[in-house]
C-alpha positions in Angstrom: 0.0 0.0 0.0 2.8 2.4 0.9 4.5 1.7 -2.5 1.2 2.4 -4.3 0.7 5.6 -2.4 4.1 6.8 -3.3 3.5 5.9 -6.9 0.3 7.9 -6.9 2.1 10.9 -5.4 4.8 10.7 -8.0 2.3 10.7 -10.9 -0.6 12.7 -9.5 -1.0 16.5 -8.9 1.7 18.4 -7.1 1.3 18.3 -3.3 1.0 21.5 -1.3 1.4 22.3 2.3 -1.9 23.3 4.1 -2.6 24.6 7.6 -5.9 23.5 9.1 -8.1 24.2 12.2 -10.9 22.0 13.5 -12.4 20.1 16.4 -11.5 16.6 17.5 -14.0 14.0 18.9 -14.1 15.7 22.3 -14.8 19.1 20.9 -11.3 20.4 21.6 -10.0 22.9 19.0 -6.9 21.5 17.2 -4.6 22.9 14.6 -1.9 21.5 12.4 -0.2 21.3 9.0 -0.7 18.6 6.3 0.6 18.0 2.8 -2.0 17.0 0.2 -3.0 17.4 -3.4 -5.9 19.8 -2.6 -8.5 21.0 -0.2 -10.8 18.0 -0.7 -8.0 15.6 0.1 -7.1 17.6 3.3 -10.8 17.3 4.4 -10.9 13.6 3.6 -7.6 12.9 5.5 -8.8 14.8 8.6 -12.2 13.2 8.6 -10.6 9.8 8.7 -8.8 11.0 11.9 -12.2 12.0 13.4 -11.6 15.8 13.0 -14.3 18.2 12.1 -12.7 20.6 9.8 -13.2 24.4 10.3 -10.5 26.2 8.3 -8.1 25.1 5.6 -5.4 27.4 4.2 -2.7 26.7 1.6 0.7 27.9 2.6 2.8 29.9 0.1 6.3 28.8 0.9 9.2 30.9 -0.1 11.7 29.1 -2.4 14.5 31.0 -0.7 16.9 29.7 1.9 19.8 27.3 1.9 20.2 24.3 4.2 23.6 24.3 6.0 25.4 21.7 8.1 24.4 23.8 11.1 20.7 23.5 10.2 21.0 19.7 10.0 22.9 19.5 13.3 20.3 21.7 15.1 17.5 19.6 13.6 19.2 16.3 14.7 19.6 17.7 18.2 15.9 18.8 18.3 14.7 15.4 17.0 16.9 13.5 19.6 15.6 15.6 22.5 12.0 15.3 21.5 12.2 11.5 21.0 14.0 11.1 24.3 11.1 13.0 25.9 8.6 10.6 24.4 7.3 12.8 21.5 6.1 10.6 18.6 8.3 10.8 15.5 5.7 12.4 13.2 4.8 15.0 15.8 8.5 15.7 16.4 8.8 16.5 12.7 5.8 18.8 12.8 7.3 20.7 15.8 10.7 21.0 14.0 9.0 22.3 10.9 7.1 25.0 12.7 10.1 26.0 14.7 12.4 26.4 11.6 12.9 29.8 10.2 14.4 28.3 7.0 11.8 27.6 4.3 14.1 25.2 2.5 14.6 23.2 5.7 10.8 23.2 6.3 10.2 21.7 2.8 12.9 19.1 3.4 11.5 18.0 6.7 8.0 17.9 5.3 9.1 15.6 2.5 10.8 13.3 4.9 7.8 13.3 7.2 5.5 12.4 4.3 7.8 9.5 3.3 7.8 8.2 6.9 4.0 8.6 7.1 3.6 6.5 3.9 5.6 3.6 5.2 9.3 4.3 4.7 11.8 3.8 7.6 13.4 7.0 8.8 16.8 5.9 7.5 15.3 5.3 4.1 13.6 8.7 4.1 16.9 10.4 5.0 18.7 8.4 2.3 16.5 10.1 -0.4 18.3 13.3 0.4 22.1 12.4 0.3 23.2 16.1 -0.1 22.0 16.7 3.5 22.2 13.3 5.1 25.3 11.4 4.1 25.9 7.7 4.2 27.3 7.9 7.7 24.2 9.6 9.0 21.8 7.1 7.4 23.9 4.1 8.6 23.7 5.3 12.2 20.0 6.0 12.0 19.4 2.5 10.5 21.5 0.9 13.3 19.4 2.8 15.8 16.1 1.6 14.2 17.3 -2.0 14.1 18.4 -2.0 17.8 15.4 0.0 19.0 17.6 2.8 20.4 16.9 5.5 17.8 16.7 8.3 20.4 20.1 7.4 21.8 21.6 7.1 18.3 20.2 10.5 17.3 21.6 12.0 20.4 25.0 10.5 19.5 24.7 11.8 15.9 23.8 15.3 17.1 26.8 15.3 19.5 29.1 14.1 16.7 27.8 16.7 14.2 28.2 19.5 16.8 31.8 18.5 17.5 32.6 18.3 13.8 31.1 21.7 13.1 33.0 23.2 16.0 36.4 21.9 14.8 35.6 23.0 11.2 34.8 26.5 12.6 38.2 26.5 14.4 40.0 25.7 11.1 38.1 28.3 9.2 38.9 31.0 11.8 42.5 30.0 11.7 42.7 30.3 7.9 40.4 33.4 7.5 42.8 35.9 9.1 45.9 35.2 6.9 43.7 34.8 3.8 42.0 38.1 4.4 45.3 39.9 4.9 46.7 38.4 1.6 43.6 39.5 -0.3 43.8 43.0 1.1 47.5 43.3 0.4 46.9 42.1 -3.2 44.2 44.8 -3.7 46.4 47.5 -2.2 49.4 46.6 -4.4 47.2 46.4 -7.5 45.8 49.9 -6.8 49.3 51.3 -6.3 50.6 49.6 -9.4 47.8 50.8 -11.6 47.0 54.3 -10.3 49.5 55.6 -7.7 52.9 54.7 -9.2 52.1 56.0 -12.7 51.3 59.4 -11.1 54.7 59.4 -9.4 56.3 58.5 -12.7 54.8 61.6 -14.3 56.2 63.7 -11.5 59.7 62.1 -11.7 59.9 62.7 -15.5 60.3 66.4 -14.8 63.2 66.0 -12.4 65.8 65.6 -15.1 67.9 63.4 -12.8 68.8 59.8 -12.5 66.4 57.8 -10.4 67.5 55.4 -7.7 67.5 51.7 -8.7 64.6 50.7 -6.3 62.5 53.4 -7.9 63.3 52.3 -11.4 62.5 48.7 -10.5 59.1 49.6 -9.1 58.3 51.9 -12.1 59.2 49.0 -14.4 56.9 46.7 -12.5 54.1 49.2 -12.6 54.5 49.7 -16.4 54.3 45.9 -16.9 51.2 45.8 -14.7 49.5 48.7 -16.5 50.3 47.1 -19.9 49.4 43.5 -19.1 47.0 43.8 -16.1 44.3 41.7 -18.0 46.9 39.0 -18.6 48.0 38.9 -15.0 44.4 38.8 -13.6 43.4 36.3 -16.3 46.2 34.0 -15.4 45.5 34.2 -11.7 41.8 33.6 -12.1 42.3 30.9 -14.6 44.8 29.1 -12.4 42.4 29.2 -9.4 39.5 28.0 -11.5 41.6 25.3 -13.2 42.9 24.1 -9.8 39.4 24.0 -8.3 38.1 22.1 -11.3 40.9 19.6 -11.4 40.7 19.1 -7.6 37.1 18.0 -7.9 37.7 15.6 -10.8 41.3 14.3 -10.3 42.2 12.0 -7.5 45.9 12.7 -8.1 45.3 16.5 -7.8 43.3 15.9 -4.6 46.1 13.8 -3.1 48.8 16.2 -4.1 47.1 19.4 -2.8 45.9 17.8 0.4 49.4 16.4 1.1 50.9 19.9 0.3 48.4 21.5 2.8 49.5 19.1 5.5 53.1 20.1 4.9 52.5 23.9 5.2 54.3 25.5 8.1 52.1 26.5 11.1 48.8 25.8 9.3 49.7 22.2 8.3 50.0 20.8 11.8 46.6 22.3 12.8 44.9 20.8 9.8 46.5 17.4 10.5 45.3 17.5 14.1 41.8 18.5 13.0 41.7 15.7 10.4 42.8 13.1 13.0 40.2 14.4 15.4 37.4 14.0 12.8 38.7 10.6 11.8 38.8 9.2 15.3 35.5 10.9 16.3 33.7 9.4 13.3 35.0 5.9 13.9 34.3 6.1 17.6 30.7 7.1 16.9 30.0 4.4 14.4 31.7 1.7 16.3 29.8 2.6 19.5 26.6 2.4 17.5 27.3 -1.3 16.7 28.4 -0.8 13.1 31.0 -3.4 12.1 34.5 -2.1 11.9 35.0 -2.8 8.2 31.6 -1.2 7.3 32.4 1.8 9.6 35.7 2.4 7.9 33.8 2.8 4.6 32.4 6.1 5.9 35.3 7.3 8.0 37.6 8.3 5.2 35.3 10.7 3.6 34.4 12.3 6.9 38.1 13.0 7.6 38.0 15.8 5.0 41.5 15.1 3.6 42.2 12.9 0.6 45.5 11.6 2.0 43.6 10.2 5.0 40.8 8.9 2.6 43.3 6.9 0.7 44.9 5.7 3.9 41.5 4.6 5.3 40.8 2.5 2.2 44.2 0.8 2.7 43.3 0.2 6.4 39.9 -1.1 5.5 41.4 -3.5 3.0 43.8 -4.9 5.5 41.3 -5.1 8.3 38.9 -7.0 6.0 41.6 -9.7 5.5 42.1 -10.2 9.3 44.8 -7.6 10.2 44.2 -5.8 13.4 43.2 -2.1 13.3 46.5 -1.2 15.1 48.7 -2.9 12.6 46.7 -1.5 9.7 47.0 2.1 11.0 50.8 1.6 11.5 51.1 0.4 7.9 49.2 3.5 6.7 51.9 5.7 8.2 49.7 8.8 8.6 48.9 8.6 12.3 51.2 9.7 15.2 52.5 7.0 17.5 50.3 8.1 20.3 47.2 7.5 18.3 48.3 4.0 17.3 49.2 3.1 20.9 45.8 4.3 22.2 44.0 2.3 19.5 46.1 -0.8 20.5 45.1 -0.3 24.2 41.4 0.0 23.1 41.6 -3.2 21.0 43.2 -5.2 23.8 40.8 -3.9 26.5 37.7 -4.2 24.3 37.0 -0.5 24.7 38.0 0.7 21.2 35.1 3.2 20.9 35.9 4.9 24.2 39.6 5.1 23.5 39.0 6.6 20.0 36.7 9.1 21.7 39.5 10.1 24.1 41.9 10.5 21.2 39.4 12.7 19.4 38.9 14.8 22.6 42.7 15.2 22.9 43.2 16.4 19.3 40.2 18.7 19.4 41.8 20.4 22.5 45.1 20.5 20.6 43.3 22.3 17.7 41.7 24.8 20.2 45.1 25.6 21.7 46.9 25.8 18.4 44.3 28.2 16.9 44.4 30.4 20.0 48.2 30.6 19.7 48.1 31.1 16.0 46.5 34.5 16.1 49.2 35.7 18.5 51.9 34.2 16.2 50.4 35.6 13.0 50.1 39.2 14.1 53.9 40.0 14.0 54.3 37.9 10.8 51.6 39.8 9.0 52.9 43.2 10.2 56.3 42.3 8.8 54.8 41.0 5.6 52.7 44.2 5.0 55.5 46.5 6.1 58.0 44.8 3.7 55.7 44.8 0.7 53.7 47.9 0.9 56.2 49.9 2.9 58.9 48.9 0.4 56.9 50.3 -2.5 56.2 53.6 -0.6 59.9 54.1 0.3 61.0 53.3 -3.3 58.7 56.0 -4.7 59.8 58.6 -2.1 63.6 58.0 -2.5 63.9 60.5 -5.5 62.1 63.1 -3.4 64.6 62.5 -0.5 67.5 62.7 -3.0 66.2 65.9 -4.5 65.9 67.5 -1.0 69.5 66.6 -0.1 70.7 68.2 -3.4 68.8 71.4 -2.6 
């Protein structure tokens, strides 16, 4: 029946979202939202529930809005909290939809609710939206449904997503400051090369004296910039677009760039720690949910966020599937610090692998917090020296002839 109902929805008129108000069998006024193909279907569905319909209104939902990872994490936390409190699943979806200020998220939740109402498991309904609910999310929900502990698993997923979002936020904050400074410096230098230095050149042409070597060098650079600015910007933009395009499509490019990022001074160690924290947190969450180790490793690599660790995870999975212990497989991958491998070894020997992986994740998350806090203090003098050397050097080079002229007078 559920399959037939879904087929009818796929081929019938487009469903809309309606709000309704009426009275139940006891005469109590009740309200709610329902998705149907028209007013007549709304009335029929409500009558079958014993509700005497008073008002029906079709909602005009905005097409705007974008669903972010933060929206999904917040929804997961809300759903886990309501289910732990004994709220029925469909009613929990209704509450989450009404409390959401994002029209796109409300539409998504309504589609999932409708699928569950017509007979799909919650994990199957989530799996129909892989952009927002990845394989890891769906596997954990499925494990919770099979074991009858869906509320506990949703709580664990919510905690996992909140921690992953927090560590991603730390990395973004660590990278934003130097990136913003580089962009501002590039804009200032471009303006000086295109507009400021040519004006100085016009002034210097009336001096009738030899210009200092630094000034001649800067003027030559400015002349090249003015003559070929479109080539310079075209090459830069083309290189960025080409790199992004090849990164999405080329495994070799992904591995090369991700390995290069891990080797960067200052930033590289932070990203490595964050990657290990995500890797161990994901494996801990899935293993604690009862997902077999080999199957759990299938989702861990992608969650790490770095292609070097993704490739290493595939190697680890292959070795574990043939009987190798996780400790030995991680040693062979040669991407994890000795401390991590030793902690995993203790976890395997004691039968508490999920707890030990969780402690490793906690440790590296704290390491990332401390590193990011120290990074801002370290970057300030470096950035000041960088800006002073580049922009200050240009300014001094352009004022040298004026200083020389003053000394002659």
